[in-house]
N, C-alpha and C positions, 0 to 999 in steps of 0.2 A: 255352182260352187257356193258353199256356205260362207257367210260374212259375219264376223264377230266384232261387235263394237263395245268398248268399255268406257263409260263416262265416269269421271271422278276418280279414276284409278291413280292419277298423278297426285291428287290432293291426299288420298289415303296413304300413299307411300310417304309423302312428306310428313304427315301426322305420325306415322309409325317411326320414322327417323327421329322425330322430336322426342318421342317416348324413349327411344334408345339412348338419348342424351342424358336421361336421368341417372344412368349408371356412371356416366362420366362425372357428374356432379356429386356423386356419392349419396344421393337421396335414398336410393333403395337400401343401401347399407344402414343409413341412419334410421330408416323406418324399421328395418328388421331388428336392429339393436335395441331400439326403444320398445318395440312390441315384445321382444323376448324378455325384457325386465318385468313386464306385466304378467307374462306367462309364468315366470319363475315365482312371482308373488302368489299366483293362483295355486301352484304346486305346493308351496310352503303352507298356505292357508288351509288347503284341503288335507294335508298331512296332520296338521294340528287339530282341525275340525273332527277328523275321524280317529284321532288318538292313535296314530301309527308310529308313535315315537317310543322306541325302546332305548336306543343309544343316542339318537339324534343325528346320526351320520347320514341317513338318507335325506333328511331335511336340509342339512348343511351342504351337501354335495350336489345340489341341483344346479347344473351349469348349462350354459348355451354355447354352442360352437360359434366360431366366426362365420359370418355370412359367406356362403360358397355358391358357386355357379354350376348348373348342369344344363342339359338341353332344354329343360322346361323353364328355367329362370333361376333367380337367386332364392336361397333357402337357408335356414338355420335349424338346428335340432336342439331341443330342450328336454332333458330328462335327468333323473337321479343317476349320477355317475359314481365311480369309486367302488371300493371293496369294504367289506366288514367281516370280521372274524365271527364265527359262531359264538353264542354266549357260553359262559363257563359251565352252566348246568347241562350243556349238550354233550353228547358222546363225541362230537367233533371238536370240542373246545380247544381253541388255540391252534388247531392243526389245519383246518380247512376254512376257506373264505367263501363268501357269497356276494355276488354283485348287487348293488343297490337297484339297478335296473331290473334284475331278475326278481328281487323282492317285490318291486312295484308291479311287475307282470303277474306274479303269483297271487298277489292281493287283488289285482284287478279281475282275473279270471277264476280265481278259486283254486284250491289244490286238495288232493286226497291225502288225508292224514294216515300214515301207515300204522301207527300204534293203535289208534282208536277205531280205524276202519270207516271213518265218516268223511264226507266232503265238507271242507271248510270254505265257505263262500260268504262271509259276513260283509266283506267290502266290495263285492262284485260291482263293477261299473264305476269305480271311483276315479279312474283316469278320464272317463268320459265327462264326469262332473268337472274335473280340472279344465278340460277343453271348453266346455260350455261356459264356465265361469270366466275364463280368460278371453274368450272370443270378443265380447263386447268392449272390454277395456283396452285390449291390444289393438283392435281395429280402430277404436276412437283415437288412440295415441298415434297410430300410424297415419290416419287421415289428417290429423292436426299437422303433422310434419309435412305431409304432401301439400296441404292447403297453404302453409307458410311458404313452401317452395314456389307454388303457383303465383302467390301474391308477389313474391320477390321478383319473379320473371316478368309479371305484368307491369310492375313499376319501372323496371330497368330496361 
């Protein structure tokens, strides 16, 4: 009969339980909230850098959700939210709305212009640039909060 032996499993379980205590202290939420501010700044910076401002509503309506929990852990979503009416020179003027997230999606992947018959893709990949720009600053901010928590635990 086979015999299975696990060494160090108890210490691993104890370490995992200690990590689970972070949520009780609210460290994960604090990290996500602080990191989301850096991501919002990156969205706003990239919109200005690429001159994607017509009415300014997409830039003003970048919001992050409250930290939520799913089976994989805690998360927050950050993207342009809200609606904007079509401009007055459009045939849909004042009648139809377009979501700011949809505008960001179309600018990121490009779109087919029905009147001219050409593919408009001047800004392709700009959301990837937002992600790359925000990655370093957001992770540094989140690491700083985690290090402060670890230091406070080691002192107390």
